[in-house]
N, C-alpha and C positions, 0 to 999 in steps of 0.2 A: 123406408125409401132409400134406394141405393144412391151412392154419391156419383156424380158425373166424372168421367175420366178426364184427367188433366190435359190430354192431348188426343188428336185425331190421327189414328194410324192410317197410312196410305198404302204402304207395301211392307211385307215382312219376308225375310229370307229364312224359311222354315228348315231348309236342308243344312244350313250353316252349322247348327249345333250337332248335327249328325256327322257331317263330314270333317269338322274341325274340333280340336280341343280349344275352347275359347278361354283366352286369358283376360287381359285388361280391356274394359269396355269404356269408350269415350263418346260423348255427344259432340257432334261437329255441325257447324252451319254449312250451308251449301249455296253456291252462287248460281242463281237461276234467272232466266229471262221471264218476261211477263206471261207469255203464252205457256211456258212450262209450269208456272205457278197455277194458272187457271186449269191446266190439264190435271195437275196433282189434286187440286180441290175437288175435281170430279172423281178422284180415287183411281185414276188410271196410271199405274206405274208398275214396273217389274224390276226387282233387284236380285232375282234368283241367280243369275249368271254373272253378276257384277263383282268387281273387286276394286280395291284402292291401290294406287301406285304413287311413288315419289318421283317427281320430275322437277329439276332446277330448284330444289329446296322447298317445294310445295307438294301437297298431297292432292291427287285427283281421283275422282270416282270414274271408273272406266266401265263401259258396257252396260250402264243402267239405262233401261228403256222407259222413256217418258214419251208417250205417243203425242202426235201433233194435236193441237187444239183447233178444231175445225173452223171456228169463227174468227181465227186470227188472220186468215187469208195469206197475204204475202209476208206478213211479219212472223210467220211460223218459225219454229226451230227444227234442228236436226234431231230425230228421236234418240239416237245413241251417241251423242257427242260427249266428249270428256267434260266433266264438271268439277270445278275447283271446290275443295273443302276448306272451311275456315277453322283453323286451329291455332293455338299459341305456338310460337316458335320452339319452345321447350318440348311440347308434345310432338311436334313434327320431327325434331331431332331424335327423340326417344323412339318413335315408331320407325323412322328411317334406319336407325342403328339396329333395331331388332330384326327388321326385314333383311338387311345386308348381312349381319353377323350370324344370326341364329336361324336363318332360313324360314322365318315365319311369314304369314300372309295377313294383309289387312282385309278383313271381311266385313262388308256392311250387313248389319243384322236387321235394321228397321229404318224406314223412311216415314216421317210423321210431321205434323204441325204441333208445335208446343202451345202452351196457354196463351202466349202473346200472338199467336198466328204465324209464327216464322217456321219455315221448313227446316227440319233438322234430320241428320242421319246419325244413327248409332253405329259406330264402327268398333271392331274389336281385333286384337291381335290373335291370330289363330294358327295352330300347328296342325297340319294335315294328319288325319287318323289313318292308320293302316287297316287292312281288311279285317284282321282279327279283332281290332278294337271296335269296329263297327258291328261285328257279330255279337260281341260282348254287350254292347249298348242295346241291341235288339233283344237279347236274352233278358237283360235287366228290365227293360220296358215291358216285355211280355209277362215276366214274373210279377211285376208290380200290378199290372192289370188283373192278372189271375188272383193275386192276393186280395185285391179290392173286392172282386166278385165273391170270393170265399167269405170274407168278413161281412159283406152285405147280406149274404144268404144265411150266415150263421146267427147274426144277431141283429 
């Protein structure tokens, strides 16, 4: 009998690991309204084109799309509004320094509910890959797939 997963994944940024060299990964809380939480519980969110940015000593999730919850009527939210991420001040300073000095990007990898039912975002420091790095990644992935096929056919 398989173990239950500890969290319920809502959205995943699958292109992030292809477009960026991922460095340090951190789990952050996210400030949401009630209708946003209900929409997330339905599994409707997109973080593929989103990123995190520092403003006034805080980190904000920009361009994440959480569609409106239809039953909320006039209490609904704006789908692409900036959302504040909850991190320790030391983590914020570390990320802000890496973004300013080293030209790195804060990339959201996954949006999910943890075991306690709280919405969390997994963000990572990423450095953009060049085109030749992306081709190298595709070659490696293709070879791994082919090697798996060969091993499966052989034995």
